[in-house]
Each structure stands twice: as structure tokens, then as C-alpha cells.
Wavefront OBJ file of the C-alpha trace (Angstrom):
o trace
v 94.941 111.535 107.168
v 92.250 112.736 104.770
v 90.555 109.429 104.023
v 87.744 110.908 101.928
v 90.104 112.988 99.802
v 92.319 109.943 99.275
v 89.268 107.877 98.308
v 88.112 110.480 95.772
v 91.607 110.664 94.314
v 91.629 106.868 93.966
v 88.193 106.861 92.299
v 89.501 109.317 89.725
v 92.887 107.570 89.455
v 94.520 110.868 90.460
v 97.974 110.776 92.004
v 99.147 113.152 94.691
v 101.568 114.599 92.139
v 98.719 115.269 89.701
v 96.661 116.943 92.442
v 99.652 119.079 93.414
v 100.137 120.187 89.805
v 96.434 120.902 89.297
v 96.228 123.042 92.421
v 99.566 124.843 92.145
v 100.852 123.365 95.409
v 104.344 121.902 95.291
v 104.535 118.126 95.544
v 106.569 118.265 98.762
v 104.056 120.643 100.354
v 101.163 118.454 99.229
v 102.787 115.386 100.807
v 103.237 117.268 104.081
v 99.655 118.543 104.042
v 98.152 115.153 103.176
v 100.085 113.470 105.989
v 99.160 116.145 108.544
v 102.678 117.539 109.002
v 101.435 120.965 107.903
v 97.916 122.336 107.542
v 96.103 123.277 104.354
v 95.423 126.983 103.997
v 91.802 127.816 103.234
v 92.774 128.997 99.736
v 94.518 125.666 99.099
v 91.472 123.748 100.280
v 89.346 125.672 97.799
v 91.798 124.856 94.994
v 91.612 121.161 95.903
v 87.813 121.302 96.038
v 87.728 122.671 92.484
v 89.196 119.350 91.346
v 86.272 117.528 93.033
v 83.234 119.714 92.233
v 80.749 117.069 93.377
v 82.260 116.905 96.908
v 81.964 119.358 99.783
v 84.927 120.832 101.660
v 83.640 119.212 104.861
v 83.602 115.806 103.192
v 86.995 116.096 101.494
v 88.805 117.392 104.556
v 87.118 115.334 107.270
v 89.811 113.906 109.507
v 87.825 111.244 111.345
v 84.776 109.117 110.710
v 81.719 109.053 112.868
v 81.709 106.130 115.260
v 78.338 104.465 115.782
l 1 2 3 4 5 6 7 8 9 10 11 12 13 14 15 16 17 18 19 20 21 22 23 24 25 26 27 28 29 30 31 32 33 34 35 36 37 38 39 40 41 42 43 44 45 46 47 48 49 50 51 52 53 54 55 56 57 58 59 60 61 62 63 64 65 66 67 68
């Protein structure tokens, strides 16, 4: 669902489990949030963003790409 976040994780060779551990979100919750089953809380989004300091929240959590 979050293509940009997934791409940044891939660039850094970061697994979903590693991101969950780094942000203090359980792995099961992270899987649900990344697949769109549940929503990220703002505080969780900020924790995720801290792992990607060179990326904006808008970029990381964009859910669709612009169609030209």
C-alpha cells in the first residue's frame, strides 16, 4: 500500500520486522498497517519517519501516485 515507504525500506535493505523493532510497533501491527488493514497513528508515522530522515511524511505515506 505504501509504495514509497516500501521502496525506501528496500533501498536500505530494511525488513518490515526491523522497522517494527526500530519504531516500537509490534510486527503484527506493522503488517496490518503496511497492508492497509489498520491505519498508522500520527505518532507511529513520526517514529517511522525518524528511520528515514531524508524523506518527508507526505512522501513515505503517499498511497497513490500521480497519473499524468
